[in-house]
N, C-alpha and C positions, 0 to 999 in steps of 0.2 A: 669535364668542367670542374669536377671536385678538386683534383690535385692542383690545377692551374690557379684555382681560387685560394688555396690554402698554403702553398709552398712558402711564399714570401712572409705570410703571417706566422707560419710555423717557425721560420727562422727568427723572426722578431721576438716571439714569445719564448723561444729557446734561449735567445740572447738575454732577455729579461730575467729568465730563471737563473742562468749562470751568474749574472751580476748580483741578483738577490742572494744566492747561495754564498757568494764571496763576501758580501756585506754581513751576512749572518755568521759566517765562520770567523770574520774579524771581530764581531761583537762578542761571540762566545769565548774568544781568546782574551778579550779585554775584561769581561765581567768578573771572572774569578780573581784577577789581579787586584781590582779595586775593592772587592767585597770581602776578601779574606781578613784584612786587618780591621780590628774593632775601632770605631770612631766615636768622638764625643760631640763634635761640631754638628749641630742639627741642620743648619743651613747647607753645609757641604754634603751631608748625607742625602737631604731631599733633592739637591741639584743632581747628584749622581743617579739617584733612583729615577728622577724625572727624565734625564737624558736617555737612560736605558729604555724607559717606558716609551718615549717618543720614537726612538730608533726602532724598537720592536713593532710599534704601530705602523711605521713606514714599510718595514719588511713584510708585515702581515698584509697590508694593502696590495703590495706587488705580488705576493704569493697567491693571494685569493684571486687576483686577476689572471695569473698564469694558470692556476688550477681550473678555472672556469673555461679558459680558451684552449688549453693544450689538448691534443688528440691522442697522444701515445698512452696506452693503458698502464704500462709498467712505470712510466714516469709519474703518472697521476697518483699511483699508490704511494710512491715515495714523497711526493709533494704534499699529499693529504696528511701523511704522518708528521711531517715537519710543520705543516700548517696548524694541526692540533696542538703540537708542542709550543708553537709561538703564541697561540691563543691562551694556553694555560699559563705561560710565563708572564704574559701581560696581566692576567688576573692575579697572579702571585705578587707582582710588583705593585699593582693597585692596592692590594691588601696591606703590603708593607708601608705604602704612603699613608693609608688611612690610620694605621697604628702609630705612625710617626707624627703626623700633623693633627690627628684626632678630629678629622672632618672627612666627609664623603666627597667634598668638592675641592678640586685643586686647580690652580691657575699657573700656566707656563709661559706667560707673556715674554719675560726676559730670556728664557731658554730658547723659545721659538725665534726670537730676534737674533740670538747668537748663532743658531743653526740655519738662519735665513729661510725659515718656513712660514707659510701662511697658516692662520688658525684653521682654515678649511681642510688642510692636510692632516690635521689631528682628528678629524671625524672618523669614527670607527665604523666600517661597513659591516653589514650582515652577510655572511657567506651564502652564496646562491645555492650551494649544494644542500643546505638544510631542507629546502623544499623540492629541489630537483630529484633527489634520490628517493623520495617517498611521495611523489606526486600522484601516482596511481592509488596508493593506500589512502591518501587524503580524499581524493575524488570518490573512491568507493565508500568511505566513511560518511561523506557528505550526502551521497545518494541514500544510504541506509537511514540517516537522520531525517532527511526530507520525507522518506517513505513512512517512517514511524509517525512523524508529525501529521502527515496527510491522513493516515489511517485512524489516528486518534482524534482527528478533527481540530487540531490546533493549527491555526493559520498564522504564520509569522507576520504577514502583511497587515492582518487585522489587529494584531497586538501592537504594531508600531503606529498605525493610523486608525484609531477607533472612530467609527461613524455614529453620530448621535441621531436618534430617531426624533421626528418632528410631527406634531398633529397636522391633520389635513387643512383645517381652517387657517392655521398659522402659515402654512406653505402657500396657500392661495393669496393671503394678505401680502406676503413677501413678493410674489410674482406681480401683483397689482401695483405695488409701490415701485418696483423696477420698471414696469411698463409705462406708468405715468411720468416717471423721471425721464425716460427715453423720449416720450412725446413732447415733454416740456423743452428738452434740449433741441429737438428738431424745430419746434415753434420759434424758439429764441434765435436760432440760426437763420430761419426764414425771415423774421422781422429785421434782423441785422442787414440782410441782403437788400430789403426794401428801403431801409434807411440810407444805405450807401448809394443806391441808385438816385434817390431824391437829392442827396448831398452833391453828387456829381453833376446833376442837371442844373442846380443852383450855381455851382462854380463855373460851369460852361457859359451861363448867361452873363455873369459878371465879367469874366475874362474876355468874352466876345466883344464887349464894348471898347476895351482898351486896345491900342495899337502896339503890337510887340515888335522888338528889334531882333531879327534872325541872327545877326552877328553876336549880339550879347548872349542869346540863348546857346549858341554853339560854343562860345567861350566858357560858359557855366558848365556845360556838359563835359568839355575837355578837362577842366579843373577837377571835377568829381572823378572822372575816369583815371587821370594821372595819379591822383591821391590813392585811389583804390589799388591801382597797379603797383605803385611804389610800396604800399603797405604789405602786399602779398610777397613782393620781392624781398623785402627786409625780413619778413617772417621766415621765408625759405632759407635765406642766408644764415639767420640766427639758429635755425634748426640744424643746418649742416654743420655749423660751428660746434654746437652742443654734441652732435654725434661724433665729430672728430675728437673732441675733448674726452669723450666717454661718459658724458653726463646724461645723455639720452640713448636708448637702444636704436639700432638701425631699423628702417621701415619693415623689413621682412624677418625681423628677429624672432618673432613668435611662430612663424610658419615652419613646418617641418621640411628640411632641405632634402635634396635627392641623395646626398651622401649618408644622411642618417637612415633613410629608408634602405639604402644598399647595405649599410652596416648591420641593420636588423635582419636582413635576408641572410647575410654571412653568418651571423650568430645562430640562426635557426639551422643552417646547413652544417655548422660545426657541431651543434648538439646531436644532429642525426649521425654524423661521422663518429662522434664519441660513443654513442650507443652501439653502433655497429661494431666498432673496434673492441668494445668491452665484451660484447657477446662472443665475438671470435676468440678473444683471450680466455674466456671461461671454458669454451669448448676445447681449446688447445690444452688447457690445464689437465683435463680428463684424458684426452687422447694421448698426449705425450707421456703421461704417467703410466698408462696401460702399456704403451710401447716399451718403455724402460723396464717395466716389470717382466715382460716377455723376454727381452734381449739380455738385460743385465742382472735380473733377479737372482738367478742361481750362482753367478760369480760373486755377487755381494755376500750371499749366505756362506759360501765356502771360505771367503777371505776373513769374515768375522769369526768363524769357528777356528780357523788356523791361528788367528791373532790371540784369541782367548786361551787356546790350548798352550801356546807358547808362553803366555803369562803364567799359567799354572806351573809349568816346568821351571821357569826362572825363579818364581817365588819359592818353590820347593828347594831349589839349589842354594838360594841366598839365605833363607830363614830356617830351613829344615822341615817346614810344614807347608801344607797346601793353604792358600788364602781363603778367607770367608767371602762368599759371593754376595755382592750388594743386592738388597731387596728391590722389589718393583717400585715401592714408594720412594726409595732413594734415587731411583733412576736406572738401576741395573748396571750393566757393563759400560753404559755411556759415560758414567762419571769418571771411570778409570781411563777410557780411551777417547776422551773429548779432544779432538784435533791433536793427538799425540801418537808418536811411533812407539814400538815395543821397547826400544832402548831408553827412550825418555821416561817411560813408566818404571823401568828397572831403576833408573837414576833417582826418581822420586821416592821409591821405596827405601833406598839406601840413605837418602838425605833425611827422610822422616825419622829413621832409626837414630841417626846421629843427633838430630835436634832434640829428640826425647831425652837422650842421655845428657846433653848439655843443660837442658832445662832443670832436670833433677839435681844436678851439681850446683847450679845457680841458686835454687831454692834453699838448699842446705846452707850455703854461704850467707845468704841474706838473713836467715833466722839467727845465725850466730852473731852477725854484725849489727843488728837493729838496735840503736840507742833509744832511750825514752825521751819524748819531747817535753820541754819545759813549758811553763805557762806563757812566758813571753813569746816563744816560738808559735804556740797555738794562736795567740792574739794576732801576731803578724800574718799568719796564714788567713785568718778570718778577714782582716782588713784588705788583704790582697784580693780575696774572693769578692768582697763588696765593690772594690774599684773595678774589677772585671765585669761585674753585673751592671754597673752604671754605664759602661761603654756599650754602644749599640752594635749589634752584630746581625748580619743577614741570616734569616732562617733558611734551612736547607731546601733546595728546590727539587720537585719531583719531575719537572719537565726539561731541565737542562740535559740530563742523560739521553732523553728521547731526541732532542734536537742534535746533540753531538753524534748520536748513532745515525741519524738521518744525514748529517753532513759527511760523516765517514763513508756511508754507502754511496753518496753522490760522488765523492772523490775517487772511490774505488771503481765504480761502474761507469758513471755518466760524464765525468769531467773531461776526459780525453778520448771518449769513445767516437769512433768513426762511423757515422750514420749515412754516409753517401749512398749506400745501397737501399736504405729504408726511405724511399721517396714519399710513400703514403703515410708514414709514421704509424705503421701497424706494430703488433707485438714482436719481441725478439725471441725466437724459439730456443736459442742457446741459454739464455737466462732462465727460461722455464725449466730446461733440462737440469741445470745446476740446482735449482730450488727443489724440484721434484725428486732428484737423486738423493738429497738429504732426507726428505720425507720417507722415501722408500726404504732407505737404510735404517731409519728409526723404527719403522713398522717391522722390518725383517729382524731387527735386533731383539725385539720382544720375543719373537718365536725362537731365535737362537739362544736367548737367555734361559728359557725353559729347558731346552735340550741340554745346555751346558751345565745347568744346576744339577741335573740328574747325572750327568757324566762326572761331575766333581764328587758327588756322593759316592758313586761307584769307585772312583779312584781312591777316596779316603778309606773306604771299606777294604779295598783290595790291597793297598800299599801301606798305609799308616795304621790300619785297624782302629780308626777313630770313629766313634759313633756320637750321634747327637744326644745331648743330655736332656732328659725329659723335663728336668726342673725349669730350664729356660723356656721351653714350649709352654709349660704351665703358666709361667709368669706372663708371657705374651698374651695368653688367652685371658688371664685375669684383667690385664690392662684393657683388652678389647671389650671385656664385659663392662668395665667402668665407663668407657667411652659410650657404649650402647646406652647405659643408664642416663648419662648426660643428655644424649640425643632425645631420649624418651621424655625427660623433664622439659626440654625445649619445646617439643611438640605439644605438651600439655598446656604450656603458656600460650602458644599461638594457635588458638582454636579457629577453625574455619566455620563460620556460622552459616555459610551458603555453599557447603560442599556438594550438595545435591543439585545445584543449579549451574547452568552454563553462563558464560560471560555475555552471550547474546541476549539472554533473557533478562539479566541484570541491567544491561545497557538499555534495553527497551523500557524497563520499569523506571529507570532514572530519567529517561527522556519524557515519558508520560507524566511523571510527577513534577517535571519542570526543574529538576536538579542538574541535569545535563542540558545545556543550552547551545544554540548555534552562535558561534562568534561572528561578529561583523567583520567584513573584509576591509580592514584598514591597515595600511602600511605604516611603519614607524617614520618613514620619510614625510608622511602627511602631517606629522606633528611639527609644525613650522616654528622656527625661532632663530635667534641670532646669538653670537658669542658675547661673553662679558669681557670687554677689552680693558677694564680698569680693576680687575680682581687683584692682581699682584700689588698695584699701587695702593689700593685701599687697605690691604693687609699689612703693608709696610707702615701705615699710620695707625695700626691696631684697630681698624674698623672691619667688622665681619660683613662682607658683601652678600646680598641675596643672590642665590644661584640663578643662572640664566636658563632659558628653556632648552638650549642645546646641551647644557651640562646634565640636565635631567634625562634627556634622550640618551646620552652616552652611558649613564648609570643603568638605565633600563636595558641597554644592549649588553653591558658587562655582567650585571647580576641576574638578568632574566633570560635574555634570548640566547646568548652563547652557551651557558650550561645546559639549557633545555635542548638546544639544537645538536650538540655534540656529546655523545655518551663518554668518549675518551676524556674530554675536558671535565665533565661533571664528576667523574670518579676520582680524579686526582687533584683538581683545583680546590681552593678554599670554598667549603660547602656553604651555600646560601639556601636555606630551606624556606624562609619566609621573608616577605617584603611588604612594607607599608608605604602607601602614597598618601600624604597628608597635604591638604591645601584647600583654599576656598572653592565654592562651586563654580563650574565653568572653565576651569584651567586645563581640563583634558585628562582626568584620572581614569575614567572609564575607557576612553580612547586608547590609552597606553596599555590597559589590560587586554583589550581586543587586539591591539597591535602585536603583543607578545604571542598570542595564539595564532595570528595570521602568519607571522614571520617564521614560526617554528612548526606550524601544523599541529598545534596542541589541542587537546580536548578542553572544554571550558565547563567547569562545575560551579554552580551558583549556590553557596551555602550562606547567603545573607539571612539575617534574622527575619526579615519580612517575607522571604521566599520559603523558609522552612517552617513558618508558623502554621500550626495545625496538621503538619505532615509527620508521620511516624511518631504518634504520641507515646508518652511514657519513657521510662529509662531503657527498657528493652528495645523499644522502637527506635530511639535515638542511636543506640549501640548498633542496631541492624543497619540503619541509614548510613552511618559513618563507615561501617565495615564494607557495605556495598559500594559506596563512593570511592574509597581508597583501593578496593580490590580491582575495580574497573580502571581506575587511574593508573595503577601499576601495570596492568595487563596491556593497556592501550597508551602507554607513555610515549611522548611527553604529555603532561597534563598540568593544567592551571586550576587551582581551587580559589575561587574569588569570593570574598566576603565584603559586600558593599555596606557602607555605613557601619564599619566594624566597631566603632565606639559604643554602639548599642549592646554588643556582646560583652563589653567590659564596663557597663554603666556603674557610676558611683552610687546613684540612686535611680531606680527605674521609675519613670513618670507613670501616673495612674492610668493614663490613656493607653499605655503600651503593656501594661501588666498581663493582659489576656494573651498577648503574642509570645510571652516568655522569651524575651530577647537574649537572656543570659544562658541559654541552653548549652551552648558550646564552650563556655568559659573554662570549665574543668577539663574538658576532653582535648582541647587544642594542644596544651603542653605535652600530653601523653602521645598524641599523634606525631608531633615533631620529633620526639625521642625515637619512635619506631621507624622514621624515614631514614633510609641508608643511602650511601653514595651511589648505589646502583639505581635507586628510585629517582627518575627524572620528574619529580613532582614539586611544584612551587606554589606555596600559599601566598596569595596577594590580597591585602586588605586596602580598602580606600575609605577615607574619612574626611568629612567637612568640619567636624567639631571634635577634634582629639582631646580637647580639654575637659569633655564630659566623662571621659573614661578614667579608670584607676590606672595610674601611671606605671606602677611596678608590674602588675600582671600584664599590662599592655606591652611593655618593653620586653618582658620575659618571652612572650610569644613571637613578636616581630623582631627578627635578627637585624634587618637593615631598615632604617627609616629614611625616606626621601621626602624632603620638603619641596612641594611643587608650587612655585610662586606665580603671581600675576605677571603678565609680560611687561618688560621694560620698553623704553622708547624704540630702541633698535628692533626688538622683536615685533612691536606693534606696527612699525613701518613695513616690515617684510610681510606681516600677516595681512594688512590691508591690501597691499599690492597683489599678493598671490590669491587671496580669497575672492577679490573682485574679478580677477582674470578667470579663475576657475568657474565662476558663476555666470560667465558670458559678458562681463563688463570690459570696456575698452579704456585704457589709461591714456588721457590726453593732457595737454598743458593746462586745460581748464580745471582739472582735478588736482588739487594740492594735497598730495598724500602725506607730506611732512606735517602740514597743518592738522590733518585728521589724526595722525599718530600723537601729536602734542596735546590736542584737545581731549582725546579719549584716554588720558592717564587714569589708571585704576580700573578700567574695564578689561574683562577677560576675553579669551579666545571665543568662548561661547556667545558672549554679547556681540562680538564683531560678526560672527557667522550669522546670527539671527538678523542683525541689521542689514547685512548685505543681501540676504535672501528676501527680506521684506521690501527693500528698495528695488532690486533688480527683478522685477516681474517681466513676463514675456513681452508685454506692451512697451515697457521702458527700454528693454534691450533693443527692440525694433526701432525705437525713436532716437537711438544714440547717434545716428549719422547726421540728423538735423539738429539735435540738441544733446551735446556731450554732457557726461556726468560731472557734477560739481560736489564739493565737500559739504555744502549746506544741506543737500538732500540726506546724507548719511547722519549729519549732526542732529537734524530735527528728529530723525527716527530713534536715535540713541538717548535722547533727553528723557524719555519715559522710563528708562532702566536705571536700576540702582548699581553704582560701581562698588568695587572692593576698596573700602577706605583704609587709610594708613593704620588706624587703630586696630582693625582686624588683622592686618599683616603683622603688626607688632605683637599681637596676642599669639599668633602662630610662632613667631620668633622666640617669644618668652617661654612658650610650651616646649619648643625644641631644646631650649637651653636647660630644661629640667630632665631631659632624657640622659641616659648614662654617657653617651658620646658627647652630648652637649655640655654636660657638667665638666667632663675632662677637658674639653676645648676651652671652656671659660676659665678654668683653673690655670691652664697653660698660658692663656693670654694675660691674665692678671699677674703672672710672675711665678706661680707655683711650678715646680718641675713636672715634667710629663709623667715620670714614674710615680710621684705622689698622686697625681690625678688618676693614673691607672689603678693604683691600689685602692683609692677611695671609691672609684667606680665599681671595682670588683666586690668590695665589702657591701655596698648598697644593693648590688645585684643579688 
């Protein structure tokens, strides 16, 4: 069953991979051509960057899909390497666009139109392997966390839904009121039935006296029936027309089809096959290497020794002396014989000697011919340098070589490879042999180098009578001594305050103190929103648009989830150590923090001023707390350090009511912590704030590297929110419910307000009554009238605050007509 199910799909995904690799190869050929020449036109630069960014996103989406579905273990290794390279390149291009446009949000409406792409195709997915590869580790960690919480008596359910105690008399009174109300309703229903019986009796008496015409009665009934039948018919025709036009979904739109269920089964099956093939591949790596060692090990050793001896003799014949053997740190004999024959090595020695002689002659001639520069010439060179600086140039990429290497490996191995024999897409043993042969050769070379060094010494003593000078050895020893001192100094600076304690004990202590908390299981896809379709148009008229919710979601993916999920990307990509989410209450800042942890499997540390109040008192206690938190965060990375209401840590003036909590405890320590974080440390500090204007701006912006303004939802986002939240809570959307009206009326209300209203209206009883009485907009509007919206004045205050941040100032200067370089210089001075 397994091969029959997967052969056609394997072909499909292999074809997709080949097409994606071709597209990537073409893009890698185009990019250096356009980016080498320095440019001045800012619009042209942005369009080129944006087109490359969009194309890389399309390639990433295809590669991620291929990596998730393909079964061949060796192909997956290469795809993963290229995938990480594409992710890193997207982050580099994003960084270039931010530096060019001086804003975190970009709009590609015109470019998407030219490329004939929908905005949904620009959505950046989260790679599934972030969680798949460490699913067992995450589950184990969750069990340990639940066990510690249970042992310490901290129940998370009690924390979320606290139950208030009630006196006995009050409880009896409430029950009596409810019972009297129930009896009153039953009495009213009984009285209504009596009244209706009496009314019917009176009506029958009065009608009995009159003589009725049967034909007239039949005609009346026919009219009513025909009218009812025609109304139903027209309603059905109108509904069919709306479905045909795409204005309404088909009747079974929300139901899960059989094809979707089958696709889920196939996915599970493919995951099992992937796991099995990877296990077989790991076992084969060990067995094939051992077999090669037994069969070819001695031959490799003898060949290496013969090769090195021949090198000794040729060097002796050409130069008159034996060569110096390369040290272990330099790489030993591998440097000399890296993919070279003995003849090529001899040619290199002769060429190096000739080059050295030529260089010495050229230096002598230059010294004789060097004229002195005049003042005018110096001024000319300075002006030229200034002009070159004004022109924009792409910064060097660390991921382009990785992608090129992956493309070359694909062309050499997989492009024209015949896989007709590999029906089940299992590992290729010949490729493993080639790889392990190189590994075995490097291992044997280390042993051979030791033997040949000794042999070279013996040759020098016997033939040339050359002995090693003790002065050189002494110098080397002195250098080593200096290095040792430097290392000692470093160790003195980085003191481990908890050297006598295990990570498990520190982990338990942080959980018990409430500093390490359990993240809510929320996916980033649950953060619902819609694209901003007027971004480019507004910017052309010099109006800065408010970002849409999906723009915020993309930034969270790029700055938070991708670097934390992939170690290779985090090490080389533009480093983002800290992130600030600023916006009014109810826009989903906490949800985004929990989503980062859920999507990457990260630990969540809560260092909010309210949470650390009264814990680890004094300077030593605070130092110990921070040391323990970041030690555990490094050991169990990825980790997220969350500071809720972070403006309290940077208060301009602490309110009298909060002075006892010492909210500014972390203010001095946070910049020092950020300096200590290295590219290897997958730790992200995330702050959330409702009132950023209460904080000192300079110290605030010094700590938070990236500031993301989270807005209230616009009309398009509210429309999508109402529809999806009502459906998720058991509501049924009918023509009686005008969602567009709801979205229009609720302007200024946040996602939090909408969720509260939907939960309040859609009770269990109301959900059951939907068949007889469908939902209407009035029910939700009456419930939301008691809530306060986010007014335009509050939104403007957030905009004005953001305009005072370093990036906001640069953007404002660029819009008003100042050059981007002046803006950058001013921003740097104020920072």
